C-alpha positions as CSV (number, residue, x, y, z in Angstrom):
1,M,-1.7,14.0,-24.3
2,R,0.4,16.9,-25.6
3,L,0.3,17.4,-29.4
4,P,3.5,17.9,-31.4
5,S,4.1,21.6,-32.0
6,L,3.2,21.6,-35.8
7,V,0.0,19.5,-35.1
8,A,-1.0,22.0,-32.3
9,A,-0.4,24.9,-34.7
10,V,-2.7,23.2,-37.3
11,D,-5.3,22.6,-34.6
12,R,-5.3,26.2,-33.6
13,A,-5.5,27.4,-37.1
14,L,-8.5,25.2,-37.9
15,R,-10.3,26.3,-34.7
16,A,-9.7,29.9,-35.6
17,A,-11.0,29.4,-39.2
18,G,-14.0,27.4,-37.9
19,M,-13.3,24.3,-39.9
20,P,-14.1,21.6,-40.3
21,P,-17.3,21.0,-38.3
22,R,-17.5,17.7,-36.3
23,G,-18.6,15.1,-38.7
24,G,-17.4,17.0,-41.8
25,T,-15.0,16.0,-44.5
26,L,-11.9,17.9,-45.3
27,V,-10.0,17.5,-48.7
28,V,-6.3,18.0,-48.5
29,G,-4.2,18.9,-51.5
30,L,-1.3,16.4,-51.6
31,S,1.6,17.0,-54.0
32,G,4.0,14.7,-52.1
33,G,6.2,17.7,-51.2
34,A,7.3,18.4,-47.7
35,D,4.6,20.9,-46.9
36,S,1.7,18.9,-48.1
37,V,3.0,15.7,-46.5
38,A,3.3,17.4,-43.1
39,L,-0.2,18.9,-43.5
40,L,-1.8,15.5,-44.3
41,D,0.0,14.0,-41.3
42,A,-1.1,16.6,-38.9
43,L,-4.7,16.4,-40.1
44,A,-4.7,12.6,-39.9
45,S,-3.4,13.1,-36.3
46,L,-6.3,15.4,-35.4
47,R,-9.2,13.7,-37.2
48,H,-10.3,11.4,-34.5
49,R,-9.7,13.9,-31.7
50,R,-11.7,16.6,-33.7
51,G,-14.2,14.2,-35.2
52,F,-13.7,15.0,-38.9
53,R,-12.8,12.9,-42.0
54,V,-9.9,13.5,-44.2
55,V,-9.5,12.8,-47.9
56,A,-6.2,13.4,-49.8
57,A,-6.2,14.6,-53.4
58,H,-3.3,14.4,-55.7
59,L,-3.2,15.9,-59.2
60,D,-0.5,14.7,-61.8
61,H,0.4,18.0,-63.8
62,R,2.2,15.9,-66.4
63,L,4.9,18.5,-66.4
64,R,7.9,16.2,-65.8
65,P,8.9,12.6,-66.2
66,G,8.8,11.8,-62.5
67,S,5.3,12.7,-62.0
68,A,4.0,9.2,-62.0
69,E,6.4,8.4,-59.1
70,D,5.0,11.3,-57.1
71,A,1.6,9.6,-57.4
72,A,3.0,6.2,-56.3
73,F,4.6,7.9,-53.3
74,C,1.3,9.6,-52.3
75,E,-0.5,6.3,-52.5
76,A,2.1,4.6,-50.2
77,L,1.8,7.6,-47.7
78,C,-1.9,7.5,-47.6
79,A,-1.9,3.7,-47.1
80,R,0.5,4.4,-44.1
81,L,-1.7,7.1,-42.6
82,D,-5.0,5.3,-43.4
83,V,-6.3,8.2,-45.5
84,P,-8.3,7.8,-48.6
85,L,-6.7,9.1,-51.8
86,R,-8.3,10.6,-54.9
87,T,-6.0,11.1,-57.9
88,G,-6.3,12.8,-61.2
89,A,-4.3,14.1,-64.1
90,A,-4.2,17.3,-66.1
91,D,-2.6,18.5,-69.4
92,V,-1.3,21.8,-68.0
93,R,0.8,22.6,-71.0
94,A,-2.3,22.4,-73.2
95,R,-4.3,24.7,-70.9
96,A,-1.4,27.3,-70.8
97,A,-1.2,27.3,-74.6
98,R,-4.9,27.6,-74.9
99,E,-5.1,30.4,-72.5
100,R,-1.9,32.0,-73.7
101,G,-0.7,32.2,-70.0
102,G,2.1,30.8,-68.0
103,L,2.5,27.2,-66.8
104,E,2.3,28.3,-63.1
105,Q,-1.1,29.9,-63.6
106,A,-2.4,27.0,-65.7
107,A,-1.2,24.5,-63.1
108,R,-2.8,26.5,-60.3
109,R,-6.1,26.6,-62.1
110,E,-6.1,23.0,-62.9
111,R,-5.2,22.1,-59.3
112,Y,-8.0,24.1,-57.7
113,A,-10.5,22.8,-60.3
114,F,-9.5,19.3,-59.3
115,L,-9.7,19.9,-55.6
116,R,-13.1,21.4,-55.8
117,R,-14.3,18.4,-58.0
118,V,-13.2,16.0,-55.2
119,E,-14.7,18.3,-52.7
120,D,-18.1,18.1,-54.4
121,E,-17.8,14.4,-55.0
122,E,-16.8,13.7,-51.4
123,G,-19.4,16.1,-49.9
124,A,-16.7,17.8,-48.2
125,V,-17.1,21.2,-46.4
126,A,-13.7,22.7,-47.3
127,V,-10.3,22.2,-49.0
128,A,-7.0,22.5,-47.2
129,V,-3.8,23.5,-48.9
130,A,-0.2,23.6,-47.5
131,H,1.0,27.2,-48.0
132,T,3.4,28.1,-45.2
133,R,4.7,31.3,-43.7
134,D,7.7,31.1,-46.1
135,D,5.3,30.9,-49.1
136,Q,3.6,34.1,-47.7
137,A,6.9,35.9,-47.5
138,E,8.0,34.8,-51.0
139,T,4.7,35.9,-52.5
140,L,4.9,39.4,-51.0
141,L,8.4,39.8,-52.3
142,L,7.3,38.7,-55.8
143,R,4.5,41.1,-55.9
144,L,6.5,43.8,-54.6
145,L,9.1,43.3,-57.2
146,R,6.5,43.5,-60.1
147,G,5.0,46.8,-58.7
148,A,1.8,45.5,-57.2
149,G,-0.3,48.0,-55.2
150,A,-1.6,47.5,-51.6
151,T,-4.3,45.1,-52.6
152,G,-1.9,43.0,-54.6
153,L,0.5,42.9,-51.7
154,A,-2.1,41.7,-49.4
155,G,-1.2,38.2,-48.2
156,M,-3.0,34.9,-48.4
157,R,-5.7,34.5,-45.9
158,P,-5.9,31.5,-43.3
159,R,-9.3,30.9,-44.9
160,S,-10.7,32.2,-48.2
161,G,-14.2,30.9,-48.8
162,D,-13.9,27.1,-48.9
163,V,-10.1,27.0,-48.9
164,G,-8.1,26.8,-45.7
165,R,-4.4,27.2,-45.1
166,P,-3.7,25.7,-41.8
167,L,0.1,26.0,-42.2
168,L,0.1,29.7,-42.9
169,G,1.7,30.4,-39.5
170,V,4.2,27.7,-39.7
171,S,7.7,28.1,-41.1
172,R,9.3,25.6,-43.7
173,Q,12.0,24.8,-41.0
174,E,9.3,23.8,-38.6
175,V,7.7,21.5,-41.4
176,L,11.0,19.8,-42.0
177,A,11.6,19.3,-38.2
178,H,8.2,17.7,-37.9
179,L,8.8,15.3,-40.9
180,R,12.2,14.2,-39.4
181,E,10.6,13.7,-36.0
182,R,7.8,11.6,-37.4
183,G,10.2,9.7,-39.8
184,L,8.2,10.8,-42.9
185,A,9.8,11.1,-46.4
186,W,8.7,13.5,-49.0
187,R,9.2,14.1,-52.7
188,E,11.5,16.9,-54.0
189,D,10.5,18.6,-57.3
190,P,13.8,19.1,-59.2
191,S,12.3,22.3,-60.8
192,N,12.3,23.9,-57.3
193,A,16.2,24.3,-57.6
194,D,15.9,25.9,-61.1
195,T,16.7,29.6,-60.6
196,A,15.3,30.4,-64.1
197,H,12.0,30.6,-62.2
198,R,11.6,33.9,-60.4
199,R,10.0,32.5,-57.3
200,N,13.0,30.0,-56.9
201,R,15.5,33.0,-57.1
202,V,13.5,34.8,-54.4
203,R,13.6,31.6,-52.2
204,L,17.1,30.6,-52.9
205,E,19.0,33.9,-53.4
206,L,17.1,37.0,-52.3
207,L,15.5,35.8,-49.0
208,P,18.9,34.2,-47.8
209,Y,20.6,37.6,-48.8
210,L,18.1,39.6,-46.8
211,E,18.4,37.2,-43.8
212,E,22.2,37.5,-43.8
213,R,22.7,41.1,-44.5
214,F,19.5,42.9,-43.1
215,N,17.1,40.9,-40.9
216,P,17.5,37.2,-39.7
217,G,13.7,37.2,-39.1
218,I,12.8,38.6,-42.5
219,R,10.4,35.7,-43.4
220,A,8.3,36.3,-40.4
221,A,8.5,40.0,-40.7
222,L,7.3,39.9,-44.4
223,A,4.5,37.4,-43.5
224,R,3.3,39.6,-40.7
225,T,3.3,42.5,-43.1
226,A,1.3,40.5,-45.7
227,S,-1.2,39.6,-43.1
228,L,-1.7,43.3,-42.0
229,L,-2.1,44.3,-45.6
230,A,-4.7,41.5,-46.1
231,D,-6.7,42.9,-43.3
232,E,-6.7,46.3,-44.8
233,A,-7.4,45.0,-48.3
234,A,-10.5,43.2,-46.9
235,H,-11.8,46.6,-45.6
236,V,-11.2,48.3,-48.9
237,R,-12.8,45.3,-50.7
238,A,-15.9,45.5,-48.6
239,G,-16.2,49.2,-49.6
240,A,-15.7,48.4,-53.2
241,E,-18.3,45.8,-53.2
242,A,-20.8,48.3,-51.7
243,L,-19.9,50.9,-54.3
244,L,-20.2,48.4,-57.2
245,A,-23.6,47.3,-56.0
246,G,-24.9,50.9,-56.4
247,I,-23.3,51.8,-59.8
248,A,-23.1,48.5,-61.9
249,R,-25.7,47.2,-64.3
250,E,-25.7,44.8,-67.2
251,E,-26.9,45.8,-70.6
252,G,-26.6,43.9,-73.9
253,G,-23.7,41.8,-72.9
254,A,-21.8,44.7,-71.3
255,L,-21.2,45.8,-67.7
256,L,-21.9,49.5,-67.3
257,L,-20.6,51.5,-64.3
258,R,-22.0,55.0,-63.5
259,R,-19.0,57.2,-63.9
260,P,-19.6,60.0,-61.4
261,P,-19.9,57.9,-58.2
262,L,-16.8,56.0,-59.3
263,A,-14.8,59.1,-60.0
264,D,-15.9,60.6,-56.6
265,A,-15.0,57.5,-54.6
266,P,-11.7,57.3,-52.6
267,S,-9.0,56.1,-54.9
268,A,-8.3,52.8,-53.1
269,V,-12.0,52.0,-53.1
270,A,-12.4,53.0,-56.7
271,R,-9.4,50.9,-57.8
272,A,-10.8,47.8,-56.0
273,A,-14.2,48.4,-57.5
274,I,-12.7,48.6,-61.1
275,R,-10.9,45.4,-60.5
276,Q,-14.0,43.6,-59.4
277,A,-15.8,45.0,-62.3
278,L,-13.1,43.7,-64.7
279,L,-13.4,40.4,-63.0
280,R,-17.1,40.2,-63.7
281,A,-16.6,41.4,-67.2
282,G,-14.2,38.7,-68.4
283,G,-11.6,38.1,-65.7
284,L,-8.3,39.6,-64.5
285,A,-5.8,37.6,-66.6
286,Q,-3.1,40.0,-67.7
287,V,-4.8,42.9,-66.0
288,G,-2.4,45.1,-64.0
289,A,-2.3,48.2,-62.0
290,L,-1.7,50.4,-65.1
291,H,-5.0,49.2,-66.7
292,V,-7.0,49.9,-63.5
293,D,-5.3,53.3,-63.0
294,T,-6.0,54.4,-66.6
295,I,-9.6,53.6,-66.3
296,L,-9.7,55.7,-63.1
297,Q,-7.9,58.6,-64.6
298,M,-10.3,58.6,-67.6
299,A,-13.3,58.3,-65.3
300,R,-12.1,61.4,-63.6
301,A,-11.4,63.4,-66.7
302,K,-13.4,66.4,-67.4
303,A,-14.6,65.3,-70.8
304,P,-14.2,61.5,-71.1
305,S,-17.1,61.0,-73.6
306,G,-16.1,59.1,-76.8
307,R,-12.8,57.8,-75.4
308,R,-11.9,54.1,-75.6
309,L,-9.4,52.0,-73.8
310,L,-8.2,48.6,-75.0
311,L,-8.0,45.9,-72.3
312,P,-6.5,42.4,-72.0
313,G,-8.7,39.5,-73.1
314,G,-10.3,41.2,-76.2
315,R,-12.2,43.8,-74.2
316,E,-12.5,47.5,-74.1
317,A,-13.7,50.3,-71.9
318,R,-15.9,52.9,-73.5
319,F,-16.5,56.2,-71.7
320,T,-19.6,58.5,-71.9
321,R,-20.5,61.5,-69.8
322,D,-22.4,59.1,-67.4
323,D,-21.1,55.6,-67.8
324,I,-18.1,53.4,-68.4
325,R,-19.0,50.4,-70.6
326,L,-16.9,47.3,-70.3
327,E,-17.4,44.9,-73.2
328,K,-15.9,42.8,-75.9
329,R,-13.7,44.9,-78.2
330,A,-15.1,46.4,-81.3
331,G,-12.9,46.8,-84.4
332,G,-10.5,49.7,-84.9
333,A,-9.7,50.4,-81.4
334,T,-7.2,53.0,-80.2
335,K,-3.9,52.7,-78.2
336,A,-3.5,49.7,-76.0
337,V,-2.3,49.9,-72.5
338,S,0.4,47.4,-71.4
339,S,1.3,46.5,-67.9
340,G,4.2,44.6,-66.3
341,E,2.0,43.5,-63.3
342,Q,0.2,40.1,-63.4
343,P,-2.6,39.4,-61.0
């Protein structure tokens, strides 16, 4: 029996990613939106043919009054598809205030933490999320607009560790066509039409303008570019990991990097190694390209000894002739570096 086109695309993506094995369990993030409904339906259609179990997971972010109705919708959908549903709730606003970050970032962290809890509790082998080709294009444009480097412009991967994205090669138009063909409803988040959010302006204003005035296939072209950059970023990341393994050591709660090998490394590899080091030494929240480039410039300076650089998260980088020391900030630090780029 021939599979519907979207289901066939999901099947190919799962096989290419090597997930899930026969007998394994796959947790699916289900918001109730069109993309996640289509993904759940496709996986439910494939589970008996492929021999895996599907569990849906819905998190109420408590960001708008209608969120309880989203949960009820997901319950009804899962009952129709005969898929177990795990639900949870999170105080995203409280997390954003606590971490002094944006709501989108806090929501993402809460969502993935919830999905991985369900993954552990269900003994699942992986988590599937419903990012599409359109999401890939939007993300590339957003990062380009804020000045990201090649690594930042790298697109989402079909599989990143235990997270799979089986719809990454599927357009949003194909998603909607599948739902109409299957007679499946979905929930619309009213905030998706609010152009106060930059991603919505890219989706509703910039991409349609580019399609009309420059390239009708701009979404596919951008997604293809993001995929190519992701392949190149993976190569650079491997080189950075090898470099970091040879130059990094922990000492007294600080992470030390041997300065000469870092200074001598190719710039792309050195930048990636610095980002990985900062991730290990407190995370990348509010760390941008300017922070990374300044560390590299100071590492390559002829006489960096005694210099200090303020970093986000209450950290600093201290430079000596031989080392760069990444640690919690001491009092009386010097000029801070600001950056418009967010990770």
